[in-house]
N, C-alpha and C positions, 0 to 999 in steps of 0.2 A: 418843691412840693410834689408829692406823689399821691396817686389815688388808686383805690381798689374799686372796680366797677363790674357790673354784670352786663354781658352782651350775648344774645342768642342762647341763654341758658347756661353760659360758662362765665367763670370769674377770671378777670384779667387785671393786671396792674401796669401802670406806666407813669412816666414823668409828665407833669403839666407844663405845657409850653405857653398856653394862653387860657385865661379864665374869663369867659364872656357872660358870666352870671348864669344864663340858662343853658349854656353848653361850654365844653372845654375842648381845647386842642391838646391831645395826649400823644406822646411818643412811647411806643411799646419797646421792651428791651431789645427786640430784634431790629429796631430802627424804623419800623412802620409807624406812620402817623395816622391817627383816627380822630374823628369827631365824636365826642361822648356827651350825651344829654346829662345835665346836672342831676336830674332825677334818678339816673342810673348809678350815680356815685354812692358807694356804701361806706367808704372809709377814706379819710385824708390823713396822710402821714408824711413825716420828714425822713424818718429812719425806720427800718433799713432801706436799701435801695429797692426799687420796684422789682428788679430781677430776683432779689433774695426773698422778698416777702412771701410769695406763694410757695416756694420750695420749703422754707422753714415752717410755714403754717401747715402744709400738708404732712410734714413729718410729725409735728406736734399733734395734729388731729388724729393720727393713727393710734395714739396712746389714750385717747379719750373714749370712754364707754358710753354709747348712746343710751343704754339702760339707766346709767347713773344720771345723765343729764335729764332724762325723762322724769326720774324720781324727784330731782331737786327743783325743777321749774314749776311754776304755778299753772293753774288751769286756764288762765286767760291768755289772750294774744300777747306776744312779746317780741322784741327785736333782739337780734343776735348780740348786740353790744350790751343790752340789759342783762342777758343771761351770762355774758362774759364777766361783767362786774360782780354778779352774785357768785359765780363759780370761783373766781380768783379772790374775792373779798376785797377788791380794790379796783381802781381804774385800770383796765387791761392795757397792756402794751399792744401796738399794732399787730404784731405777729400773733399774740394771744387771742385778740378779737377775731382775726382772720381765721385762726384755727377753729374757734367755736363756730364761725359761720360755715366753714367747710364741713365740719362734723354734722351740723344740723342739716345741711343740704344733702349730705350723703346718707341720711337716715330717714327716708320718706315714710317708712312704716311707723316710726316713733313720733315724727314731727311733720305736720301738714303745713305747707307754705300758705301764707296769707298775704303775701306781697313781697316786694323786693327787700330782702333782709329781715322779714317778719315771719313768725311761725306761731303754731299752736300745737300743744302736745296732743297726741291721738288719744281718744277716750279709751278707757281700760278694756272694754269689751271688743272694740275694733282692733286694738293692739293685740289682744289675745288671739283673735281670729287670724290676723295677719301673720303673727309669729307661728301659729299652727300651720298656716299655708306655706311659710318658708321652710318649716321643718319637713313638711310633706314633700316639697320640691327637693330638699336636700336628700331625703331618703330615696326619692325617685332617681335622683342623679346617681346615688350610690348603687341602686339596683341596676340601672342602665350600665354602669361601669362593670358591675359584677357579671351581668348577663353577657356583655360584649367580651369580657375576658374568658368566660366559659366557651363561647362560640369560637373564639380564636384558638382555644385549646382543643377543639374538636368535640366538645361536650354540648349536648342540647340542654339548655336551661329548663328547669321544671315548669316554668310558666308557658313554654312554647307549644307543647302537644295540642291543647285545645284550640290554638290559634293558627295552626300551620297553614290551613287553606287560605285564611285571610292574609297572613304574612306573605304567602307566595303570590297570590293573585290580586288581592285588593287591600294592600297595606294601609292601615290607618296611622298616619304620621303623628297623630297626637298620643298614641300609645307608647309606653316606655319600651315594650318589646320591639316595636318597629324601629325606634331610635337606636336601641342596642344592636339590632341586626344591621342597620345602615352604618353604624359606627364600626362594627366588626368588619363588614364588607369593605369599607374604605381602607381600613388598616391592613387587611390581608390581600386586598386587590382581587377579590372574587365576587361573582354575582351572588345574589341571595340564594338562588336555587343551588348553585355549586357549593356554597358554604353550608347550607342546611343538609345537602346530600353528604358532605364530608362528616357532618355530625350524626349521620344515620337517620335523618328525618324524612328522606325520600327513598324508601326501600324499593319502589317500583318506578322506573323511568317512564313506563307506559302509563301508569296511573297518574303521574305528574302531568302529562299532556291531556289525558282524558279528564281529569278533575278540573283543569283550567277551563276546558270547554264547558263542563257542567256548571262551574261557578258563574260563567257568563250567561249561558243560555238556559240552564235548568237549575237556578239557585234553590228552588224548592224540592229538587230531586226529580227523578224520572218516573215516579209513580203517577198513577192517573186519578187517585182519589176515588170518591164514590161515583158510580155510574150504573145505569141499568142496561143490560145487554138486550138489544132488540130481539123480539120474538115475532117471527112472521109466520102466519098460518095461511095455507093455500086451499082454495076450494078445488075439488076434483072436477074434471071436465076436459073436453077436447080443446084443441087450439082455436083461437079466435082470430080470424083474418082481418078484422076491421081496423087494426092498427091502434085501438084505444083499449088496452087490456086492463087498465087500472080501475078498479071499482071495489066496493065493499062496504061493510057496516061494522059497527062496534068500535070505531076509532075513539080516541080520547078527547077529540075536539081541540087539540092544541097543535095540529099539524103533524103530529107524530104518527107513524104507522105501527108503533109497538102495540101488539095485542089486536091489530086489525086483521080481519080475514080478507086476503087479497085474491082477486080472481085473475091469477097469472096463468096464462096458457102454458102448456108443456110443449117445448120445441121438439119437433120430430127429427132430432139430430143426435149424433154421438160426438161430442166436442172433445178436443184434446188441447192441452197447453204445452208450451215450450219454454223452459226456464232453466236457470242455473240451479245447481244442486242445493244451494243454501237458501233458495227463495221460498218463503212461506206466504208472502202476500201475493198470491197468484191472481193478478188483475185481468188477464186476458186468455182467451182460448179461441180455437178455430174449429170450423166444421166444413165438410165438403159434401154436398148433396147433388147427385146426378139429376139432370132434367131430361124430360122425354125427348127434347129436340137435339140432344147431344151436348148441350151446354151444362153448366153447373150453377148451383146456388152456393156461394161462398159465405160462410157465417163468421163474423168477427164478434165475439162475445166478451163483454166487459162486465166484471163484477159490479153489482149494484148496491153498495152500502147506502146510497142515497135513499133507498126505499125505507130503511129503518132508522137512519140518522137524519134529523132535520136541523136546519140552521140554528134555531133557537134552543135546541135541546142541550143537555149537559155534554153529550158526546159531540155534538156540533161545536160546542165551545172548546172542547179538548182538541179537536182537529184544527179549529181556528187558531188556537194558541200555539200548537206545534208546527203547523203548516206543511210539514214534510217529514217523512222518515229520514233519520240520520244514518248514513252509512259510513262504515270504517272497516278496515281489515279485522276480521275475527269477531266483530260485534255490530249491532245496530240498535238504534232507539226508534221504535216504531211510532208512527203518527197516531195510531189507534191501539187500544188495548188488545192483547193477544186473543182474549175471548171474543172480541168483536171481529177481529181479522178472521178467526176460525169460523165465525158464523157466515161470513160473506166470501171468503176465499174460494176459488174455483177448484176445489179438491176432487180428485177422482172418486167415482163411486157415489156421487151425490147429485141431486137436482138442485142447482144453485140459481138464485134470482140474478138475472143478468139484463143488461141493456145491449141488444144485439143490432148489428148492422149487417144486412144481407146484400151482397152484390150479385146480381144476375149476370153471368158471364157466358158469352157464346163459345162455341167450340174453338173459334179462332182467338179467344181471349179478349174479344171486344166487349166492353162494359155496356150492358143494355139497360140497366136501371138499378135502383137501390131502394131499400126499405129499412126503417128503424122500428124496433119492437121492444117491449118490456115483457119478459117471459121467464119461465123456468127452463134452464138448460141442463140436460143430463151430461155430466162430464165423465168421459170414459177413461181418460188417461192423463197423467201428468208426465210428459216426456222431459227428460233432462239432457242438457247439452253433452255431458260427458258420455252418455250412453248412445246418443244419436249421431254425433259428429264423426265418430270413427267409421260409420257405415253410410253416412249421408254427407258427402263433401264434393268438392269439384271433381276429384278423381273418380269417385264412384258414380257420379252423374254422367261423366264422360264415357266410362267403361261399362256401365250397367250395374255393377256392384252386387252385393248379396241381397237377398230378400229379407225383409223385416216388417214388422207390423207398422202400419201407417206410411210405408214407403210410397204407395200410390198417391195418397193425399199430400204428403210433403212434396213430392215431385211436381204435382199439379200446382200447388201453391207457389213453389219456386218459379215455375214457368210463368204464372200470372205475375209474380213480383218482378220478373225480368221485363215483362211488357209494361207494367205500371212505371217502373223506373225509367224505361225508355220514353214513355209518354211525358214524364215530368222533365226529362232532359237533364236530370241531376242524379248523381249516384246516391243511393240510400246509405251507403257505408263507405268509408275510406278504404278502397281496395289495397291490400298488401300491407297496410299499417300493422304494426305490432302493438298489442296491448298485453297487459299482465294482470293476472288474477292472484289475489293473496289468500292463502288458506292458513289459518292459525290454529294450532293444536294447543288447547289450554290445559292439557294433562300436566304439563310442566308449570311451575309457579309463574314464570314470566312468559310462558308460551313459546312455541316453536313455529316458525313461519316457513311456508313453502311458497315460492313465487313461480307461477306457471305462465309460460309464454304462449300467446295465442294470436293467430293472424285474424285481423278484422276483415270484414267483407266476405265471410263464408256464406254458403247457400242458406244456412239457418239464419244468419244475421240479416241477410237481404230479405228473406221471407218475412220475418217478424217486423223489420223496420218498414217495409213497404205497406204491409197491412195496417200497421199503426198510423202511418202517414195518411192512408186512405180513410181510416176512421176519424182521425182528428180533423182532417180537412173537410170531410163530408159533413160531419156534425157541426163544425164551425160555420160552414155555409148554410146549413139548415137553420141554425139559430139566427144568423144574420138576415136571411130572407124572411124569417118570421118576425123580425123586429124585437127579438128577445136578447137581453144583455148577456154578454159572455166575456171571458178573459182570453185574449189571443196572444200567441207568440208571433212577432213580426220581425223581419230582417230586411234592412236596406243599407246600402253602402257598407256592408260587412258588419253592422252592429245589430245585435239581437236585443229586443226589448219586449216587455209586457205591455199590452194595450187593451183598451175596451173596443177598439175599432177593428173591423174585419179586414186588416191590411195584409198585403202580400208578404210571404216569406221567401225571399229571393234564394236563400241557400237551399231550400227544398223544392223550389219551383212550383209552389202552389199559391193560389190567390188569397187563401186565409188558412189559419192553422190554430185550432183551439185545443189545448191539452185536455183530453177527456178519457184517456185510456189507462190511467193509473189512479183511480179514486181511493184505493186503499193506502196509497203512499204519498199523494200530493193533494193539498187542500184545493188548489186551483182546479184539478180534475174533478174533485168531489163537488165543488161549487158549480162547475159547468154541467155536471151530471144532474144536479138539482134542477137547473134550468131546462135541460133536455127532458127530464121526467115530467116537469110541469107542462112543457109544450106537447108531449105525446099524450098526456092525460087530459089536456084541455083546461088545466088549472092555471091560475095566475102565478107567474114566476116569483120566487122569493126576492130577487134582486132586480133593480132597474139600472139603466146605464149610468145614471147620475147619483145613485144611492151611495152614501158615504161608506156603508158596509162593504159594497163591492170595490170601491176605489181604495179604501184602506187595506182590504184583504190583498189586493193586487200589489200595492206598495210594500206591505209587510212581507208578502211572500217573496218578492224579488230580492229584498234585502236578506231575509233569513235563508233563502235557498242558496244564495251566494256564500253566506257565512258557513253553512253546512258543507258546501262543496270545498271551501277553503280548508275546513277542518279535516275533511276526508283526504285532501292532498297532503296535508301535514302529517297525518297518521300513516299514509302510504310511504312518505319519506322516512318516517320513524322506522317502519318495518323494513325498508330497504337497508337502512344503516344497521338494524338488528341482524338482518340476514348476512351482511358482510362480517359482523362479529361472530355470528353463529357458525358460518361456514369457514371462518378464518381466512377470508379473502384479503390478500395484501396486494396482489397484482391482478388486473383485470382488463379486458379489452373494452374500449369505449368508442363512441362516435362523436366527432366534432359537430357542435351545433352552431356556434359562432365564436368570435374571438374570446379566448379564455374560458369557454364554457363547453363541457362535454356531457354526454349521457352514457351511462354504463350500458353495455349490451345485454347483460344478464339480469338487469333490474332497472325499473324506470326511475333512476336516480340521476338528477342533474347536479354536477359539481363544478365549482370554479377551479380552473387549473391555470394559475398565473404563469407557469413555465411553458405552457403550450406554444409551440412556434407557429408562425403564420402558415395556415393551410386551408384548403377548401372545406366548406361544410360537408358533412357526411364522410369525411376521411376517417378511416379506422386507425386508432392509436392504442397503445398500451400505456396504462397509467398505474401508478402506485398510490394506494389509499391508506392513510394512517390518521392518527389523532381523532378518532371517531368520538364525537360528543353527542350522547343520546339526550341530553337536556337542551342544548342549543340547536340540535339537529344539524350539525355541521361536521365536516371531515376535511382533512387536508388531502389535496390531490396533486400529484407530481407526474409530469410527462416523462415517459421512458423511451418510446420509439414509435415510429409510424409503421402501421401494418398494411395499409393499402386503402384504396377507395371503397366506400360502402356501396351496397347495392339496394338498400332500403332507405325510405324516408321516415321521418318522425311524424307523429301527430302534433301539428303545430299548436293545437289548443293546450297541450300539456307543457309547453316550453315556458319557464318562468321569465318574467320581465327582467 
């Protein structure tokens, strides 16, 4: 005797070795013996053999139409052998009954299972909906196959253009277009980006990387929406020496200074800024005022957008959302709208609201005291690096050099910076390090890049860096001593972190360091400026040390600032590769960084070089560069020869892991 039974959702047949009423001992065609519950037995038969039954039944079931079986069966519940009897018009043979069972089981849309071997036909409306769903899936499968075929042939399917950004950066695997793209990529062995590029869907390799960044960090676009530009009016009058210059009437009562008349004193200085040619967010300027005793009053003037932007205002929310200006070669995404930057930037020829730190310095550059003020600062000039560095550098300082406007002030500030640097016991800039500036000319559709080499640690670098360190450390200590919350940069054991504690920054050699000098570009600086303005005006600060707003801003800033910096590094790598293509560079000198890693001398590009022989770091070598991939930001690098030992070191912070 043989039996057909169900086990774990599958049908099996075997010869009965022992029948114990409630269970059977069954030997399967392969020789395996199993124990089967009597309740799971669906059919008992003598012929054919267990091995033949299912094979013959499956062949017969393929010729049966589920639609016909659905038409002929009744509306009530039935067993497979009952339907087999009606279908064949007689008592079915074992193979026939098994064929009906297999066909019913294989048509769950037409027949709903009600137990072992028992079924019920699907109601007409449910069947209609299910068949429509099947047809839809069939059509989708055909569409996926068609789209994949077009992609493999180098043609972009008509469905793809509106979905390109999603397909490239955040693919929805439930969409047919994504499935078609994945299928085509698998079959042609290309990434999605390279396959779509082959189909003409990525006309700009630059925009491919830029749009990826935007899709992640600016999904709603880079626009600012609706906002009101702060309007600050000032009352005329002389300087106020009392250190509490903020007062006025006509405010809106919501903490905003828009429309308020401010009693800001006019500083008796002529300030000047020092910036790169492309800088529009001019946050800082300096002034030098001789004192009667032979010393000087050195002014460090920081733009004061905190006077017109308050934490709870729409502009405050914009700054909180962006957290920092995003920099990249040839472009930037500002933290604040251009109209707001223009209102507060320290442009020449204007009197600008500023938070000033004055350092009283003796003739021997000994610091005798400091004072912080909120005031209007006349800005006389915006000096630019490319104009000043040719006439103000280590050589001209040593030899006297030509005369130029602000030479006396710059020389004095540099001498002060040298003393401040020595007092900290730490260099303000890495002397002798090479950095590179990227200048992109967008007159061409894809842009043309110039990469300009510049030595770090120049007199201008030291001057600006030391005065910014002085301002950030002084104001950090001022807030800490006043018990007012702030966000600090701390460094210990080589690790830099953001903190609300006025902890030491070992790398700079100061006991605390609160970013406050770039409020137009960084939200942390703007937040610290709000706290400083509140302290200087005698008002309650907007943030307390344990406020969630302060802590969340610190956490979000650190994460976002790191992401923006990573994007900037990636785009610099992109432009380095573009420069190699643009200049048709196939062979170039490089410096060894470590095993199998080199950096090109003429561009800040690190490349893996598997063929590099064992040699000391900083060894100069010649390498061949080929296979440049502007989508993956990779290139092949092959060692050619050793040129000699290097004389310079790299900026270790720029070396990739």
